[in-house]
C-alpha positions in Angstrom: 0.0 0.0 0.0 2.8 2.4 0.9 4.6 1.7 -2.4 1.4 2.2 -4.3 0.6 5.5 -2.5 4.2 6.7 -3.2 3.8 5.9 -6.9 0.5 7.6 -7.0 2.0 10.7 -5.3 4.8 10.8 -7.9 2.4 10.3 -10.8 0.1 13.0 -9.4 3.0 15.4 -9.0 4.2 14.5 -12.5 0.7 15.1 -13.9 0.5 18.5 -12.3 3.9 19.3 -13.8 2.8 18.1 -17.2 -0.3 20.3 -17.2 2.0 23.3 -17.0 4.3 22.2 -19.8 4.2 23.4 -23.3 4.8 19.9 -24.6 1.2 19.0 -23.5 -0.1 20.9 -26.5 -3.6 22.3 -26.8 -7.1 21.1 -27.2 -8.8 21.7 -30.6 -10.7 25.0 -30.7 -12.3 27.5 -33.1 -12.6 26.6 -36.8 -10.5 23.4 -36.2 -13.1 22.2 -33.6 -15.9 22.9 -36.0 -14.3 20.8 -38.7 -13.8 18.0 -36.1 -17.4 18.2 -35.0 -18.5 17.8 -38.7 -16.5 14.5 -39.0 -18.5 11.3 -39.4 -16.0 9.7 -37.0 -16.7 12.2 -34.2 -19.7 12.2 -31.8 -20.5 12.8 -28.2 -17.4 15.0 -27.9 -14.8 12.5 -29.1 -13.6 10.4 -32.0 -14.7 6.7 -32.3 -13.2 3.6 -34.0 -15.3 2.1 -36.8 -15.4 -1.2 -34.8 -16.4 -1.5 -31.2 -13.0 -1.2 -29.4 -12.7 -1.5 -25.7 -9.6 0.4 -24.8 -8.8 -1.8 -21.7 -9.6 -5.5 -21.4 -7.8 -6.5 -18.2 -9.4 -7.4 -14.9 -7.9 -4.5 -13.0 -8.8 -0.8 -13.3 -6.7 1.3 -15.6 -4.9 3.1 -12.7 -4.2 -0.2 -10.9 -2.9 -1.8 -14.0 -0.5 1.2 -14.7 0.8 1.0 -11.1 1.4 -2.7 -11.5 3.2 -2.1 -14.7 5.6 0.2 -13.0 6.0 -2.0 -9.8 6.3 -5.4 -11.4 8.5 -4.5 -14.4 10.1 -7.7 -15.5 13.9 -7.9 -15.8 13.6 -9.2 -19.4 11.6 -6.2 -20.7 14.9 -4.4 -21.3 18.1 -5.6 -23.2 20.8 -6.8 -20.8 23.4 -5.2 -23.1 23.7 -2.1 -25.3 21.7 -2.4 -28.5 23.9 -2.7 -31.6 23.0 0.1 -34.1 24.4 1.6 -37.2 25.1 5.4 -37.3 24.5 6.5 -40.9 25.3 10.1 -42.0 21.9 10.9 -43.5 23.2 14.3 -44.7 25.5 12.4 -47.2 22.8 10.2 -48.8 22.5 10.3 -52.5 19.5 12.6 -53.1 18.3 10.2 -55.8 18.4 7.1 -53.6 15.0 5.6 -52.6 15.7 4.4 -49.0 14.2 3.9 -45.6 15.9 4.1 -42.2 14.4 2.9 -38.9 15.4 4.6 -35.7 13.7 2.2 -33.4 10.1 2.1 -32.1 7.9 3.9 -34.6 10.4 6.5 -36.0 11.4 6.3 -39.7 13.2 8.4 -42.3 12.1 7.8 -45.9 13.7 9.3 -49.0 11.6 8.6 -52.0 11.5 10.0 -55.6 13.2 13.2 -54.5 11.2 13.9 -51.3 12.1 13.3 -47.7 9.7 12.1 -45.1 10.1 11.7 -41.3 7.5 9.6 -39.5 6.7 9.9 -35.7 10.2 11.0 -34.7 10.9 10.5 -31.0 14.6 11.0 -30.3 14.4 11.6 -26.6 12.0 9.9 -24.1 8.6 8.3 -24.8 7.1 10.3 -21.9 6.7 13.9 -20.8 8.6 12.9 -17.6 12.4 12.6 -18.4 13.1 9.7 -16.0 10.2 7.5 -17.3 10.3 5.4 -20.5 13.9 6.3 -21.5 15.4 4.7 -24.6 17.4 1.5 -24.3 21.2 2.0 -24.2 22.5 2.4 -27.7 19.2 3.3 -29.3 19.5 7.0 -28.7 22.4 7.7 -31.0 20.2 9.7 -33.5 19.2 13.2 -32.6 17.4 15.9 -34.6 20.7 17.4 -35.8 21.3 14.1 -37.6 18.2 14.5 -39.8 18.5 16.4 -43.1 15.9 18.9 -44.3 12.5 17.2 -44.4 9.8 17.9 -46.9 7.0 16.2 -44.9 6.7 15.3 -41.2 4.1 12.6 -40.9 2.4 12.0 -37.5 0.1 9.1 -36.9 -1.3 10.3 -33.6 -0.4 12.4 -30.6 0.7 9.9 -28.0 4.0 10.8 -26.3 5.9 7.9 -28.0 4.9 9.2 -31.4 4.8 12.9 -31.0 7.7 14.3 -29.0 7.7 18.1 -28.5 11.4 18.5 -28.0 12.2 16.5 -31.2 9.8 18.4 -33.5 10.8 21.8 -32.0 14.4 21.1 -32.7 13.5 20.1 -36.3 11.0 22.9 -36.8 13.1 25.1 -39.1 14.0 22.1 -41.3 10.4 20.8 -41.8 8.5 21.8 -44.9 4.9 20.6 -44.1 3.3 18.6 -41.3 0.8 15.9 -42.1 -1.3 14.8 -39.1 -4.8 13.6 -38.2 -7.7 15.9 -37.2 -7.1 17.8 -34.1 -3.3 17.2 -33.9 -2.7 20.3 -35.9 -3.7 22.3 -32.8 -0.5 21.2 -31.0 1.6 22.3 -33.9 -0.1 25.6 -34.2 0.4 26.2 -30.5 4.1 25.3 -30.9 4.4 28.1 -33.5 4.4 26.0 -36.7 3.0 27.9 -39.7 -0.7 26.9 -39.9 -0.5 27.2 -43.7 2.0 24.3 -43.6 -0.2 21.9 -41.6 -2.1 19.3 -43.6 -4.7 18.0 -41.2 -6.7 14.9 -42.4 -9.7 12.8 -41.5 -10.0 9.2 -42.4 -10.5 8.8 -46.2 -9.1 12.2 -46.9 -6.4 12.5 -49.7 -3.8 15.1 -50.3 -1.7 15.7 -53.4 1.8 16.5 -52.3 3.6 16.8 -55.6 3.4 15.6 -59.2 2.6 11.9 -58.9 2.9 11.9 -55.1 -0.2 11.6 -52.9 -1.0 10.6 -49.3 -4.2 8.9 -48.1 -5.3 9.1 -44.5 -6.8 5.8 -43.5 -8.4 4.0 -40.6 -6.6 2.7 -37.6 -8.0 0.9 -34.5 -6.5 2.8 -31.6 -7.2 5.9 -29.4 -5.6 9.2 -28.4 -4.9 10.9 -25.1 -2.2 13.4 -24.3 -3.2 14.0 -20.7 -6.0 16.4 -21.9 -9.2 14.5 -22.7 -9.4 11.0 -24.4 -10.0 10.8 -28.1 -10.4 14.6 -28.8 -7.8 14.1 -31.6 -7.8 11.5 -34.3 -5.4 8.6 -34.9 -4.7 7.3 -38.4 -2.7 5.1 -40.7 -1.5 6.4 -44.1 -0.8 5.2 -47.7 2.0 7.1 -49.3 1.8 6.7 -53.1 4.8 7.8 -55.1 5.9 7.0 -58.7 8.3 4.2 -57.6 6.7 2.9 -54.4 3.4 2.6 -52.5 4.1 2.5 -48.8 1.6 1.8 -46.0 2.2 3.3 -42.6 0.0 1.5 -40.1 0.8 3.6 -37.0 -0.6 2.0 -33.8 -3.7 -0.1 -33.7 -5.3 -3.5 -33.2 -6.4 -5.9 -35.8 -9.6 -5.2 -37.6 -11.5 -5.4 -40.9 -9.7 -2.2 -42.1 -6.6 -4.2 -43.0 -8.5 -6.2 -45.6 -10.3 -3.1 -46.8 -7.1 -1.2 -47.3 -5.5 -4.2 -49.1 -8.4 -4.3 -51.5 -8.3 -0.6 -52.1 -4.6 -0.5 -52.7 -3.7 -3.8 -54.4 -0.1 -3.0 -55.1 1.6 -2.1 -51.8 5.4 -2.3 -52.0 6.1 -2.0 -48.3 3.9 -2.2 -45.2 5.2 -0.6 -42.0 3.4 -2.5 -39.2 3.3 -2.5 -35.4 5.1 -5.3 -33.5 5.6 -4.6 -29.8 4.2 -3.0 -26.7 1.1 -5.2 -26.9 -0.7 -6.8 -24.0 -3.8 -8.9 -23.4 -4.9 -5.9 -21.3 -5.2 -3.8 -24.5 -5.5 -6.4 -27.2 -7.9 -4.4 -29.3 -5.8 -1.2 -29.6 -2.4 -2.9 -30.4 -1.6 -5.6 -32.9 -1.2 -8.9 -31.1 1.5 -11.3 -32.3 -1.0 -14.1 -33.3 -2.7 -11.6 -35.7 0.4 -10.1 -37.3 0.5 -12.7 -40.1 -3.2 -12.3 -40.8 -2.9 -8.5 -41.0 0.1 -8.8 -43.4 -1.9 -11.2 -45.6 -4.9 -8.9 -45.6 -2.7 -6.1 -46.9 -0.9 -8.3 -49.4 2.2 -6.1 -49.3 5.3 -7.2 -51.2 7.5 -6.6 -48.1 6.8 -5.8 -44.4 8.9 -3.8 -42.0 7.8 -4.0 -38.3 8.4 -1.4 -35.6 7.1 -0.3 -32.2 9.9 -2.2 -30.5 13.6 -2.1 -29.6 13.7 1.3 -28.0 11.2 1.7 -25.2 9.6 -0.8 -22.7 6.0 0.3 -22.6 4.6 -3.2 -22.0 5.7 -6.3 -20.1 6.6 -8.7 -22.9 10.3 -9.7 -23.3 12.3 -7.1 -25.1 13.4 -9.6 -27.8 9.9 -11.2 -28.4 9.2 -8.9 -31.4 12.2 -10.5 -33.1 10.7 -14.0 -32.5 7.4 -12.6 -34.0 9.3 -11.7 -37.1 10.7 -15.2 -37.4 7.2 -16.6 -37.1 5.9 -14.3 -39.8 8.7 -15.5 -42.1 7.7 -19.1 -41.3 4.2 -18.1 -42.4 5.7 -17.0 -45.8 5.6 -13.2 -45.1 8.5 -11.3 -46.6 9.6 -9.4 -43.5 12.8 -7.3 -43.5 14.5 -6.8 -40.1 17.1 -4.0 -40.3 19.3 -2.7 -37.5 18.5 0.7 -36.1 20.1 3.2 -38.5 20.7 0.7 -41.3 19.9 2.1 -44.8 17.3 -0.2 -46.6 16.8 0.3 -50.3 13.2 0.7 -51.5 
């Protein structure tokens, strides 16, 4: 009881500190809120998944589960050694090369047909509190200064492990446009990003980025909460369509019929970037469980799969190396999965 009360006291103090921080962002308001309220995916003051999606499926209450997660953290949730990575000088990449680089968890750099994209960059902690959810040793070698000028910053949702205030602020002067789901643009506007360079999208919205290059905002089965109110901003997946490659960016989310629908709508996906890690039976509908990864990949029918959401932060209680075993199982199920090191350049 004393330990639980102490943890609650720390969390309460941390929460009060967070509420005063700029990295919290802002709730949607004004014309942006009017657009949100007109969305078919928004009702009763919040966004909804297209399938019934209980956020929490465990026996304990959410607060109890979170305390237990902190108290009973298993030793094997973090690597016993420094993670081996590759430090690539991205500034020296051939500008004509079509490549992708994974930075661990859900952060990716894509250079494709003359455009550069950065997806969900988190180069510091996955939490607003600096001593919680720090990166594994060795996985923090990349910092914003290592990233060249970016044409498009793509954000799938505003959870702390996908949208890091410190990272995007340090990159701000080198970002062309921001692509994000409905409501998330309010954070960027509050952080002094030019509102004219924010492309804010609802599910099934499309945007033409350049000649022959488009991005499609698609469904994901997840939720949002940045210590403000739950589900007042949207979460999304994306399809990036370029002359040489079609790339699916799944973001976070559980298995659902949307994978098959997306695969049918886009029958020629070259690469699917999918979730693999930080799952739990306690939230099995909002993260992709291992036993459903192969089915999701088959639904999409992508030529290649790259999995993320692992090997940087311990946000759940599965062993740190279990996602690698999931990859081996997907390969045994005849899925073409690539498994690069953090920082390794992969040709598209």
